[in-house]
LUMZA-171843 format. One line per 3 residues: number of its first residue (from 1); their letters; for each residue x, y, z of C-alpha. Coordinates in pm, 1 decimal, always signed. Layout:
BEGIN
NUM) A) X/Y/Z | ...
***
This chain:
BEGIN
1) MDK) -4442.3/-3726.2/-747.7 | -4439.7/-3481.4/-464.0 | -4333.5/-3117.2/-449.5
4) IDR) -3963.5/-3204.9/-403.1 | -3963.6/-3447.8/-698.0 | -4122.7/-3178.8/-915.0
7) KIL) -3860.7/-2924.6/-809.7 | -3577.1/-3171.4/-880.9 | -3721.4/-3254.7/-1221.6
10) KLL) -3772.4/-2887.6/-1308.4 | -3412.0/-2806.6/-1217.0 | -3273.4/-3107.4/-1404.8
13) QED) -3466.7/-3007.1/-1716.7 | -3299.6/-2665.8/-1700.8 | -2949.4/-2810.8/-1650.0
16) SRI) -2892.5/-3184.3/-1615.5 | -2529.8/-3126.4/-1516.1 | -2619.9/-2944.0/-1193.9
19) PVT) -2425.0/-3101.8/-904.6 | -2641.4/-3317.8/-676.2 | -2535.3/-3110.8/-374.2
22) ELA) -2662.6/-2790.9/-537.3 | -2973.2/-2965.8/-665.9 | -3054.9/-3098.2/-318.8
25) EQA) -3007.4/-2755.1/-165.2 | -3239.9/-2588.3/-417.4 | -3498.2/-2866.7/-387.5
28) GCS) -3493.8/-2858.3/-8.2 | -3370.2/-3208.8/+72.6 | -3049.9/-3389.7/+163.7
31) RTA) -2794.8/-3492.5/-97.8 | -2866.6/-3862.7/-36.2 | -3244.8/-3815.7/-59.3
34) CWR) -3203.0/-3614.4/-377.8 | -2982.8/-3881.9/-535.7 | -3236.3/-4153.3/-439.8
37) RIK) -3522.3/-3951.9/-589.0 | -3332.2/-3906.3/-915.5 | -3251.4/-4278.6/-931.8
40) SME) -3616.6/-4361.7/-864.3 | -3730.9/-4129.7/-1145.0 | -3480.6/-4297.1/-1378.7
43) ETG) -3589.9/-4649.4/-1278.3 | -3959.5/-4572.8/-1328.5 | -3889.2/-4413.5/-1667.4
46) LIR) -3999.7/-4065.9/-1562.9 | -3648.8/-3952.4/-1655.7 | -3586.5/-4123.9/-1988.0
49) KQV) -3233.8/-4000.4/-2058.1 | -3003.6/-3700.5/-2035.3 | -2881.7/-3533.7/-2351.9
52) VLA) -2680.4/-3238.4/-2477.8 | -2862.8/-2969.7/-2673.8 | -2643.0/-2857.7/-2961.7
55) DRE) -2664.0/-2519.7/-3133.9 | -2819.0/-2562.6/-3482.0 | -2661.4/-2243.4/-3616.9
58) KLG) -2311.1/-2345.7/-3510.2 | -2363.9/-2694.1/-3656.1 | -2467.7/-2544.4/-3987.7
61) VPV) -2834.9/-2649.8/-3990.8 | -3014.0/-2321.0/-3919.7 | -3320.7/-2377.9/-4140.9
64) TVF) -3624.1/-2544.8/-3980.1 | -3892.5/-2685.5/-4207.2 | -4227.3/-2829.1/-4100.1
67) VNI) -4335.0/-3086.3/-4356.1 | -4703.6/-3178.1/-4381.1 | -4765.9/-3516.7/-4538.0
70) KTR) -5085.4/-3672.5/-4667.3 | -5108.0/-4030.2/-4785.1 | -5368.5/-4269.6/-4918.9
73) EHE) -5199.2/-4551.7/-4726.4 | -5330.3/-4621.3/-4376.6 | -5232.4/-4981.7/-4311.9
76) PGW) -5005.2/-5061.4/-4014.3 | -4747.7/-5220.2/-4245.5 | -4717.3/-4902.8/-4449.6
79) LEK) -4670.9/-4693.0/-4134.7 | -4397.3/-4929.9/-4015.2 | -4222.8/-4892.1/-4352.5
82) FAR) -4262.6/-4513.0/-4335.2 | -4119.8/-4505.0/-3979.4 | -3817.5/-4710.2/-4095.0
85) TVD) -3775.0/-4471.9/-4389.0 | -3787.9/-4167.4/-4159.1 | -3517.4/-4324.3/-3940.9
88) QFP) -3283.4/-4313.7/-4242.2 | -3300.0/-3931.5/-4259.7 | -3091.3/-3757.0/-3991.2
91) EIM) -3244.7/-3425.2/-4099.4 | -3579.1/-3533.1/-3951.0 | -3580.6/-3425.4/-3587.9
94) EFY) -3942.9/-3507.9/-3502.9 | -4211.9/-3727.3/-3660.1 | -4581.2/-3725.4/-3565.1
97) RMS) -4899.8/-3897.3/-3679.7 | -5163.1/-3625.4/-3680.9 | -5538.2/-3583.6/-3662.4
100) GDV) -5717.8/-3350.7/-3903.7 | -5628.7/-3266.4/-4262.5 | -5264.9/-3378.4/-4244.1
103) DYL) -5166.0/-3740.4/-4178.6 | -4805.4/-3685.0/-4065.6 | -4589.1/-3393.6/-3959.4
106) LKV) -4210.1/-3386.1/-3980.6 | -3975.7/-3131.9/-3827.1 | -3668.1/-3110.7/-4048.4
109) VVP) -3345.7/-2912.7/-4005.8 | -3118.3/-2834.0/-4300.3 | -2840.9/-2590.0/-4394.8
112) DIA) -3041.4/-2411.7/-4667.9 | -3327.0/-2436.7/-4916.7 | -3116.8/-2627.4/-5170.8
115) SYD) -3041.8/-2888.1/-4904.0 | -3411.8/-2911.9/-4825.4 | -3485.8/-2969.1/-5194.3
118) NFY) -3232.6/-3252.3/-5194.2 | -3393.0/-3397.6/-4878.4 | -3740.3/-3368.8/-5036.1
121) RRL) -3631.8/-3551.1/-5350.9 | -3476.1/-3835.1/-5148.8 | -3786.8/-3862.3/-4930.5
124) IQS) -4037.6/-3888.5/-5215.0 | -3815.9/-4146.1/-5389.4 | -3811.8/-4354.5/-5069.7
127) ISL) -4185.1/-4395.2/-5009.7 | -4516.2/-4325.9/-5180.7 | -4685.9/-4009.0/-5051.0
130) SDV) -5001.3/-3835.7/-5179.3 | -4918.1/-3477.9/-5089.7 | -4618.8/-3306.9/-4932.2
133) SSN) -4623.7/-2940.6/-4835.0 | -4350.4/-2750.8/-4656.3 | -4351.4/-2452.0/-4423.3
136) FAM) -4022.0/-2277.9/-4350.5 | -3985.1/-2129.0/-4003.7 | -3896.7/-1762.5/-4034.9
139) EEI) -3797.3/-1716.2/-3670.7 | -3772.5/-1937.3/-3363.3 | -3960.4/-1747.5/-3094.5
142) KFT) -3972.7/-2012.6/-2823.6 | -3783.6/-2337.8/-2794.6 | -3771.7/-2558.2/-2488.2
145) TAL) -3732.6/-2924.0/-2409.7 | -3854.4/-2876.2/-2050.6 | -4197.0/-3026.4/-1982.8
148) PV) -4427.6/-2847.5/-1738.1 | -4407.9/-3011.8/-1393.5
***
């Protein structure tokens, strides 16, 4: 990646619907060169996909919960089962295997605390977990999907 690629990627992360002509102008290259660079980034997997970011409040899922999970199970088969289980819960936005005191971290969005309780009950019925603790986000101070380039 050179300076122009970085500029294109930065601009696309801010607004993926920016017209190629405008993108090329801001990145300092021709429209054709800009289009080729974008296609190259897509082909190499640098640009994985383009998505729409929806407003959680307007969709009725304003509550964000970070769920810390500990388990006594550490076999690959169990993790595969857990990953399949997580896929069944649309409330789970992100899923990480962690280092340190917690084995897994989930980012969950729900309408309210009662909905989270319902989610929690369904989760613990779906798979064996040793310890589940939840932290409710009080305020979203920074949110971005743009990676530093």
